[in-house]
N, C-alpha and C positions, 0 to 999 in steps of 0.2 A: 171631519173631510180633514181630504190629503192633499195639500196644493203642489204643485209638481214642483221641480227647484229649479231656480231662478240663475241662470248661466252670466258672471257679469255682462258678455255680450250682448245677450238680451236686453240685460239692466239699460244699458247705455243703447241701443238703439232703441230703445222707448223713450229716455227720459229725454236725452237730448235734445233733444227736434225742437226741443222749449227752451235753447240760447239764443241768447243776443246774434240773429249774424251781422246785425250791423258794428258787433261789435272788430276792430280790427284782434290781430291775437297779444295785439302785448296786453290791451284794455279788458281783454277777456282772462287774460293769466292776473293782472289785476283782479277784478272781479268775483273769479275761483277764489284767488289767497285769501280777499279779504272777508268773503263768501262762505269759506270755512273756520275760519278764525269765529264772526259771527255767532255760526250755529254751532260752533263748539260752546262759545260763551254762554248759548241759550241751555246746552247741556250743563254747564258750570254753571246754569242761576239755579235751571231743577232740583241737582244738586242740594246746595245752596239753602233754599225755600226750605223742600223735604227733609232736612236732617240740623238745621239753623234758625228756622224760625218756630218762636212759638204756639205759630197757632199752623199748621200744615194747613196748605194750602190744596191737599189734594184728599181728596173723597176717601181715599180708599191706596191700598197699594196698585190696585193696579189703574187707578189714574196716574199714578204716579210711576207704572211702566209704562200704558202709554203714554204720557208724556214725550219719557228719554226715548222710545224710539221713534216718535213723532220729530226729531229735533236729530235725533242720529241719521235718518231719514232725509233730511234738509242737509246736513253735514257731507252723507254719499253722494247727492246731487253734486254740490260744488267742488265736493274731491273727485268726481266722475268727471268734469268738465275740464279740470286740471291736465288730467292725468289722458286728459281728451289732446288739447292743448298743445305739453308736451310731449305726444307722441308715449307715449305709458300705455301701462292699465294695472290690473290690479292684485296680480300673478308678481311683476317684475317688484312691486312694491311688497310686495308680503315676504319676496324671496330675498329683496336686499337686506329688511329688516330685520327678517330669522338671523340672516349673516353679519349684520350688525350686531344684533341682541346675544351670538355665540359668541364672538370674540370677544367682544367685553367682558359676558359671563364667566368666561373660561380662562382672565387673568391677562388678556388682548388689552387696545385700546377700541 
């Protein structure tokens, strides 16, 4: 069964309803930044466990993939929150990053 593609705007409209409205802007930015770092650490931990522990904690490659998707989703939620806080969006971040990488890999800095 094929699911309808989900746009960034649809994603944000749905998931940002769960942000803590009692926090002011500075605290929301702090929460988003620390949340991104924390959840990215969860991704790193899953990779470490999969490749460096003697006894893998995942029953199958599917379990490992599912764990990564789960933690990347949590990271994405905090990323969306940060974008909302600073008035940005996924497209702006992607374009900025593409331009930076092009400069970097074309001999620029």
